[in-house]
N, C-alpha and C positions, 0 to 999 in steps of 0.2 A: 275798284270800280270809279273813283274820283278823277284816273288818268286816262279813264275812259274817253270815248266821243258818243253823244249822243246815241249813235248808233249802233256802235259795240254794243254799249246797256239793251239797246232792245233785244238785239242776239242771247243775251243771259239767258239760262236755263231758270224757269220759275215753278216753284210746288214739284222738284224734284229732290227724291233723296238717296243722295248717290253713296250712302255710306257703307255699305256693301261694297259700292268697287273700290274706295278705298286698299283695303288690305287686299286685292288682288293686284291694284296697280302698285303698289308698295311691295311686293312678293315678286312682280314680275322684274321690276326696276333691281332690284338685288341682285335677281337672278342672274340678269343681264350684265350685273359691273362683277359678279362674282365670275362669268364668263369669260368677260374682257381681261381680268386679270391672271386668270387658268392660261387662257394663252397668248397673254403680252410673258406668261412666267414660263411656259414652256421654251417661251424663242429666246429667252433672256438665259434660263438656267446654263443651258452645255458651256455658255461663252465664260461663265464667272470664273473658275476654278484655274483657268487656264490665265487668263487678261489679268485677272488680280495677283494669284500668286506667283504663275511659272512664265508668262511671257516677259524679257526685258525692258522696260521702257526705259529705266535708266540704262544708259552704256555704259559696259563694262562693270557690272557691280557682278554679271555672273563669270567673268574671270578670275572672281577672287572664289575658290573652288571651298566647298566644306571638308574640312581631315574625315575621313574613315567611311564616307556617304558614296556613294554616286547618285548622281541627281535622276530624280524620278520623269519619267518622259512620257506617263502610259497618256498623259492629255496634250502633248505639247509636239506629234509626230502626226505628219498628214493633214485631214484638213477637218482635224480635233483642235487645231491650235487656233487660240484668236488672241488679238492683242484688246487693249484697252481702247485705243481709237474704233477697233468693231463697236465695241460696247458704246462708246458713245455717238455712232453713226445710227444704231439700232435704235437709242434714245430718240434722236433727233426724228426719224422714223414715227415713232409711237409718238412722240409730240406732235407732228405735224397733220397725221391722218385723224387725232383728237378736233385740234383745230378746224381741218377742214371740215369737220363735221359739224361743228358747231357746238361741242361739248361745253358745260360751265365751267370756267376755269377750277372749281372750287372740285369738282369732279377729276379734274385732269391734275391739280395737286394731291389727291387722294389716291389715284393710280403710281405715281410718281413713288409717292411716300411708301406705300406699299414693295414695288418694285425696288425701291433702296434698300430696304427691310429682309428682300430675300439676298439681294446680293450683299450687304453685311450677315446674312447667320450661317449662306452658304459661303462663306468665304472664311469664318470663323470656326466653324465646325472642321474644314478639312483641315483649316492650321492645327487642329488640337488633335487632329487624327495623322498628322505626319510630320515627322522627325524630319525629314528631308530639308524642307521650308519652315523649322523653326528656327531662326539664323536670324544676326543682324542685318546681312543684306536683303533679305524679305520684308523685314520693318524697315528700311529706305523705301523698297519699292512700294510698298503700301503705305506709306504715308504719301506718298508721291501720287500714286493711282487715284487714293482717296482724294488728297485736293481738287487732282482734275474736275472727279464728278461734282463736286461741290464746287466748282468755278463753271460747270458745265450747266446748275441750277441757277447759279448767279446770273448769266448770261439768259436764261430762260424765264427771270425773274419769277422762279419754283422756291423764293428761300423759306417763305411762310408755308412750303408743304407737310415739314416738319424732314422731309425725305434726309437732311444731314446730322439730325441727332439719332437719326434711326440706325445710323453707324460706328454709333458714340464707344460701342463695344470693341469692332473693330481695329478703332482707333487707336483705343486702350491696351489693346493687345499688338500693336506695331510699335507703339512705344516702349510698350514691358521688354517688346524684344533689345529696342537699344541703349535700355538704359542699363548702369554700373549695376550689378549684382555682388558684389562682393563683402561689405560693413554693414552692420547696425542701419547704420546712416541712409543706406540707400535701399535697402528694407521698409523703411520710413516712407521715404520718398515713394513706392510701389506701389505700399497699402494708399496712400494719400491721393496717387492718383487713378489708381484703377477700382473706381468704384461704381461704373458699369460693368465690372465682370465677377463674377462669383469667387470665392476661395478657390472651389476645383478646379477651375478654369489655369486661373493664375498659378496654381502648382501644376499644373497640368503642363501647361506650357515653360514654366523653368525645368521642369523635369525633361521637356521634349530637345530642350534648348540645343544647338550644334554648333560648336565653335567655326568659324568661318576659315580660321588659320592656324597654325601650330602656336602663334604666339598668345591665344587666346585660350582661359582657362574655362573650363564646363562648371557650372553652377553646383557647389558644396552641397551635402547633404543637408552640411549645418545651417547653408544662409536660408534653403528652404523651410528647415524646423524655424527658423527666425519670423519666417512670412507669416508660416502656419498657427505662433504666438501668438502674433500681434494681429491678427484676422480672425482670431477664435470668438471673440466678443460679435462678430458677426451675424445676423440670423439668414445666410445664405440658405438656400433650395441647392440639396445636394446635385446638382444638374450638371451636367459639363457641353452639354450639345442644345443649340439652341433651336427651338421648332420652325423648321425650313416653312412649314405648310401653316404657320398663324396668318390673320387675315385681320385687320385691321376694320372697325364696326364702319360702314358706309352713312356719311349723312350728306341728303340730298336736299339741294337750297331750292328754292322756289325764286326765282329769275323771270318777272313778266316777260313775255314777248312781244317785241317793240313791233312787228308786224300786222297789220291790221289786217281784218277779216275781206274788208273791202275790195284790197287787193291782190287776196291769192285770186291763183288762175287754177282752173282744175284741169288737166288735160285731158283731152278727147278720147285718147288710147283708152283713159281705164273706163269706158260707157258708165259712168255715171247720168246717165241723161236725165233719169230724175231726180236730181237736186236740182233746186229752183232759187238762184240768185237774187236777193229780195234787196 
């Protein structure tokens, strides 16, 4: 009120109880936000596995063949193949649309936090279910892809969104694929590093780990038992897969509009002639 002009204060509603409408407007705002997220996730989800786990962003990594397994190509053939660049382009489109429509920066940040969580959950869940992508080369590929997404956040000034933090489990999974897995010291390093992964997820990745060539050894059963012994004091939930449908609660900020009512022009096509400008 203090920043309003005298004319604006004259336009303020008086003796009106709008309490019952607050909940209606709140519910409508949440519904619109959730619909926005649903549409954005529907566009992004088909791209994630191909872009994050399968498509070769670092040239030459796929030249190192995994022993005993043929590369799975179910999402790499034809029109189902997406690159990381395609994901970044889609993120740019979302950002441009929201900025062009004047969404508050706080809302835009929450949208991208949700989208980055989905990238993390879908990628990690597929990693936990597929032996053909649990390899050293996939770990290298993931770390590169994640760094590119983090760079995109910085370039759009979205570091405060929390999007990068939602990808911590995937970051640790990528590091786990690249760490040494032989000695007790290696086990201690893994346990101290993988704090965002549950015990079940760590053990699953180690069991699925596939050597990239004949010179690399598989993870031994004894090493996995050492890991389990060191992690037994954790009170982790018996959780393997992440909930890809989880949605963070949305918080709507109050940002007063800089537009004054005196400058608003109502188009004649709306047929609102009964409104009188005072």
